[in-house]
N, C-alpha and C positions, 0 to 999 in steps of 0.2 A: 504493500500500500504506500501511496505517496500523498500525505495529507499536509497541505500547506495553507493554513487558514489562521490569520491573526485577528480575532474578533475585536470589535470596539468595546470600550468599557461597558456600554449598555448591553451589548450582546453577551458579554462575559457575565454580567450580573444575572441575566436570565439563564445562562448556561449552568451556573453554579446551583441555581434552584432546581435544576433538572437532574443533577448527577445522583447516581445510586449510592446508598449508604454513605451519605455525605451531608454534614451540617453546613448550611450556607453562611452561618454566623462565625464559626470558628474552625471549620474543616474537620471536626471530629466525626467518629463513626456513630451510627444510630442503633438503638436497641428498642425493643418493644417492652413496655412495662405495664403492669396492672394499675389502672387509675381509679377504678370503682367496680361495683358489682351491679348487675341489673336486678329487676324485680324478682327474677327466679334464682338469684344468688350466683349467677354465672359471671366470671371475670370480664371486665371491659378493658381492652388494651389500647395504648396510644404510643406513638413513636416519641423517643426522647434522645437527645444527644448525650453520649457517654461522657463527653468532656465538659461542656458548658451547661448541661442539663436543660437546655431550651426545648420546649415543646411547640414552639412556633415554627413548625416545619411544613411549609405550604405543599399541598398536594394538587391543587388546581391553580395553575399559573397563567395569567393573562399577559401576553405581550401585545400591547395596544398602542395605536397612534398613527403616525403618518405613513403614507405609502412609500415603498422603497427604502424602509429603514433596515431591512435585512432580517425581519422577524421570521418569515417563512423559510429562509435559507438556514437559519440556526435551528429551527424546528426540524427541518428535513435532515440536517446533519446529525442532530441528536438521535433521531429515529434510526438512521443507518448505522451510526457508530455503536448504538446500544445493541442492535441486532448482531453486529460482528463481535461485540464483547462477550455476549452471553449466548452460548449455543442453545438451540431449541427454544429460544425466546419467541414471544408473539407480540407484535406491535400492531396498532390499528391507526389508520389515518382517515379522517372523515371530512366531508363538506356537505352542503345541503343536497347536492346531486352528484352522482358519479360522473356525469358529463363535465361538470365544472371542475371536479377533482382531477380527472384525467387530463383536462386542458390547462391545468395550472400547477398545483402542488406536486402532482405525480411527475410532471416534467422536471421540476426542481430536484426531486429525489433521483431521477434517472441521470440528471446532470452531475450530481454529486458522485454517483456510482462511477461515472466515466472519469471525472476529475481525479478520483482517488485510485484509479487504475484497475478497477474491477471489470471483468470481462463477462458480458452476457453469455449465457449457456455454458459458461465455465465456472464462474464464481457465483452466479445467481441465474435464476430463470424467472420469466414473467409469464403468468397465465392471465392473459387479457380477458378471457371469458369470465373467470371467477374473480378477477381483480386481486390476485395474490402474487407477491414477490417471494420466492423461496431461495434462501442462501445456501451455500455449500455446507454450512455447519448446522443446518436444520431450522434456523430461525426464519420467521415469515413476517411479511407486512401485508395486512389485509386492508383493502380499500372499500369503504362503505359510505352510504349516503344516510343523512339524518333528516330528511325532509318530513315534516308533519303530514301524515296521511289520515284522512277521515276513517279509513278502514282499519287503521292500527294506531289509535291515539296513545296507547301505552307502550309503543315501541317493542311489542312482543316479538317482532322480527329479529331483534337482537338475541332473543331466546337464551339458550344456554352457552352462548359464545364466551370464551375466556381469553382475555388478552392480558399482557403484563404492564403495558404503558401505551399512551395514545396521544394523538395530535389532531386537534380540530382547527382547520384553517377557515378564516372568515366566519368565525363563530356567531357573529351578529345576525347571520342569515338563518340560524337555526334557533329552536326554542331552548329555554333554560332546562326544561324537562328532558329534552333529548340529550343534553350534555350530562345531566345527572344520572340518567339511565345508563349512558355509556360508561360513566365513571364507575358505576356499580359493577360493571363487567371486567374491571381491571383487577384480576386476581391470579393470573397464571404465573406460578413460580415467583410470586412477589417476595415472599419471605427469604428466598435464596438469592435474590438479585437486588432489587431496589429497597427492600425492607418495608417500605410503604409505597402505595401506588402513586404515579405521577401522570397528570393529564395537562398538556399544554394547549392553550387557546390563543389564537391570534386574530386581530381584526383592526380595521381602520375605525376612527371615531364614529359612533352611531348613537341613536337615541333610545334604544330599547333596554332590556334587562341587563345587558352587559355594562352599560354606563352606570346604572343604578347600583349594581352589585359590587363593581370593582373600582369605579372612578369617583363618582359624586352622587350624593343622595338627591332627593327630589327638591331640596332647597338650594342645590348647587354647592353644598359643603362637601369636603372630601369624604368619601365613603368610609365607614368603619368596617374594615375587612374581618371576616371570620378567620380564626387561627389557621384554617387549612387553605385559605385563599391568599394569593399574592398578585400584585399588579406591577408590571415593569413598563414605563412609558417610553415611546420611541418617537423620534423625528427622523426625517430623511438624512440628517447629518450624522446619525448613528450608524450608517452604513460605512464600513471601512474602505469600500471601493471609491476612492476620491474622484476618479474619472467618471464613474456612474453618477455620483452626487452632483458633479458640475453639469453634466448633460441633463439630468432629470430636473435640477433646479432651474435651468434655463427654460425648459418646457413649461414648468409650473408657473414661472413668472409671467407667462403669456396669458394665463387665465385671468379674465377681467373681473370675475366675481370674487371679492375679497374673502367672503365666508368659505367658499369652496377651496380657495388657494390656501388659507390658513389651516383648514381641516386636513388637507392632503400633505401640505408642506411641513407644518409644525405640529400636527397631531392635536389640533384644538378641538376639545369636546364640547365647547359652548357654541354650538352651531344649530341652525334650524334649516331644514331643507324646504324647498318650494316644489310642490307637486301640482302641476297644472291639470292633471287628470283627477284631482281630488274634488270632493264636493265643494270645498272652499278654495277654489282655484286662484283667487286673487290674494290670498293670504301670503305674505312674504315675511319670514322671520327676521330678515335683515332690516325691515322697515317697521314692523309692528311689535316686535319684542324689545323690551327696555330693561336693562339691568337695574335692579333695586328701585323699580317704579314706585312701589308702595312707600318707601322711605322718602322719595322725592315729592310725591303728590298727595298722599293720604292726609286728609284734614279731619280730625275728630270732631270738629264743630259743624261739619256739613253732613247731610244724610248719607247713609251707605245703603246700597241695594243688595239684598241677598236673594239670589235666584236659585231655586231648588229643582232637582230632579230626584224622583223617589225610587228609582231602581235600587235594589239592595245588593246586587252582584254585578261586577266585582266589588263595588263600593257604592255608598250613597253620596250624592254630589251636591255641593253648594258653591256658587260663584259670587264673589263680592266685588261690587263695582261702585264707582262714583262718576257722576256726569257733570261736565262743565258745559252748561248750555250757552254761555256767552262766547266761549272760545270754540264751541262745537267739538269737544273732545270727550271720548268715551274711555275711561280708565278702568281696566280690569286689574284689580289690585291683588287678588289671591284666590286660590281654590281651596276649599275646605272639604276634606273627604272623611266619610265615616266608614272605616275599614272593618271587614269581617273579623280579622285577627284581633282587633281591639274591641270587638263587640259593640261597635259604634255605627254599624250599617242599619240603623233604625232611626225613625224620626225623633223620638224622645231623647235618645243619647246624643245624637248629633246636635239637636237644638240646645241641649244643656252645654255641650262643648262650646258652641258658638256664643252662647250667653256669657259663659265664664271668660271667654277670650276677649270679648269687647268690653266687658266690665273691667278686666285687668288693664286694657288699653285706654280706659277712661273715655270711651266714646260717648259723647253727649249730643251729637247732632241728629239722633233719631235713626230708625231703621225702617226701610221699606221692604216688605216681604213679598216676593213674587215667585214665579216659576211655572211648572207644569199645571195647567188648569185641571188635569185629571186628579190632582191631589185633593180636590174638593169632594171626590167621591167617597162615600162611606165604605170602610172595609167590613167584610163579613165578620171580622173578629172584634169590631168595636160597636158600641151602642149607637143608637140613632143620634145624629147631630155631631158626631165626633169624626173628624177626618184629619189628614196630615196637617192642614193649616191651623185647625183649632189646637192640635197638639203642639205645634210650633208656638202658637200664641201663649199657651199655658207655660211653656218652658223658657221663653225669653223674659228676662227680668224686666220689671216695670220701669226701672231707671233708664232702659234703652229706648223707651217710647216707640215701640214698634207698631206699625199698621200694615195691612196687606192691600195689595192691588193686583188683580189678575186679569188676564185675557179671558173672555168668556169661553173661548175654545182655542185649540191649537191652531196657529196660522198655517195655511197651506204650505207644505214643505217646498214645493217648486218655487213659489213666489218669495218665500222668506229667504231661501238660499240665494236667489238672485239679488235680493235686497241686501243681505249681509255682504255678499261679494262686491256689490256696488259700493257699500260703505268702506270696504277695504281699499277701494279705488277712489275714495274721497267724494262719494256721492253727496250732493247737497252741502258740500263744504265740511263734512264730518271726518274726524280722524279717530281711529281705534288704536289704543296703546295697551299692551298686555305685559304684565310683569313676567320677566324671563323664568321665574320660578313656577309659573303655571304650566307644569310639564304635561299633565294629562290633557289639558285644553289644547296645548300646542300639538300633541299627538293626534287629537281629534281633527284639528284643522289641516293637518298634513296628510294623514293616512286614511281618513274615512273617504270612501269612494262614492261616486255618484252613479245611480242606476240610469239606464237608457231613458227612463221616464222623467228624469230630472230630480228624483227624490234621493234621499240619503240611503246608502246601502246599510242595512241593519244585520250584517252577517254575525252569526254566533260562533262561539268556540267553547271548548270545555276548559274551565278554569282549573289549573292543576292543583291549586290550594284548596278550593272549595269543592271541586269534583262535580260541578253543575255547569250547565250551558248558560252562557250570558253573552251580551253584546260587548265586544272588545272596545269599540269606539262609539262616540256620539253622546255620551252622558253630559260632559261639560259643555260641548258645543250646543246641545239643546238648551242648557241653562243660559248660554249667551244669546241664543235666538229669542227665547221668551222675554228676557230683560230688554233687549234692544227694540223688539217689535212693540213692547209696551211703552217704554220710555221715549222712544222717538216716533210716537204715533203720527205726528203731522208729516214727518218725512216719509214714513211707511205708507200713509194714505196717498201722498203725492206720488210715490213710486207705483202704488197699485193702480192709480188712474191711468198709468201708461201701459197697463197689461190688460189682457183680454178678460181675466177673471177678477176684475177689480171689485173688492168688497171693502166697505168702510170698517175700520177696526173698532171693536167695542170692548169695554173692560168691565170687570166685576170688582167692586170696591167694598171692603168690609173692615171696620175698625177693630183693632186688637187692643191696644192700650194707648190712649191719647191720640191727638192729631197734630200734624205739622204740614206745612206747605213745602212740597219739594221744589 
């Protein structure tokens, strides 16, 4: 073998996290120790360094950031070198589809095999039909796809497969559940080789579960990593091939869009895509998302609007807004979610949470409660006269001086979508500004698709935590729709008069506690 590779400091940082029987903190060896016992009295083991006694030994490692940083090359080199090091070992390399895997990551693996002097059909064989590379020492690399399939939501197709270590390239394209199921299959000869399993993930900056789990939480603060997780950030300048960096940098500098350029060049995770095929096709994160908008704009002396959506899965939703009618500015200050894991995905608990929040913030400008008109309907589980809005009224403290104002019915989706998109394009002089931390709302505005009929696509998926079917997108955007159509009634009526199905907007008003003029 001829291996000539001098990794950059960042590549070496990730490489150390992947090495078998090796502590990345002090270089010591690893042992498995008993840390507790389960409810049946059986021992629970965890890896620990023999030298420094650290138990912070990552098993799922994310190499994330800019394109061209050398993440996939290091991952491929690690897979090949580990197969050569341990006879009869089993590695797995995955992407969303086999087609994408064979057209990218697998080509890198084959490049490394050639660069290191390995000869096909002599030192290794490739079975393209089954997607398996078999080495002379009995080690194998299996190529698999991790696309979510409606016919196999639990990834039972992975079945009783056993691998020792794995690599998922472009992990942002697959679900968190797919990664966790694959990780559960890393058990082949682990005790004799790596001591504890290792799974490498790589991706460019994205907006989904990868960012939330490894990089930053929903408020934009650094994520608190689990002891078995690690994140290694990359930029294009972490590639040790300086000629490649110079050429790639020159190409990226020609990209006119600043957000795209910073995401790919510097690995900036604070970006928002623009999806012209989405239901909200005029939304542009570069224009409409503002860092720390609430701190800049929120005025506790002015009324705040709380717009509700009463779906309980994957969460109950409330959007907080303030309107500047003189300057024609709509300020979306924050999204408040009632999550199932916190047992807050019900109206009483979420209303209590909101009440305590605004009392603590000393909000004295009053509250306008609005949202889905269907919330006026009585539940079969409540007595006559009790609905979501009466429950909200009961749980909001009197000092907040809340009242409610609702649309008599949901605005037609086609018309309201066109209206909101027109507002994103400054219709009637209005501007929409959204706090960057409204992550779920931003995802709705980007990823929710539009049906051929012009309505929102309400596609359902099975939530892995709740185990039930629910709509992935649309809850917070519905809150936005209800609030804007109500509060900008004159502009909405003006917009409707220019459509074939023009209908005057009507509202339902009911006092909760006190009155104030918005």
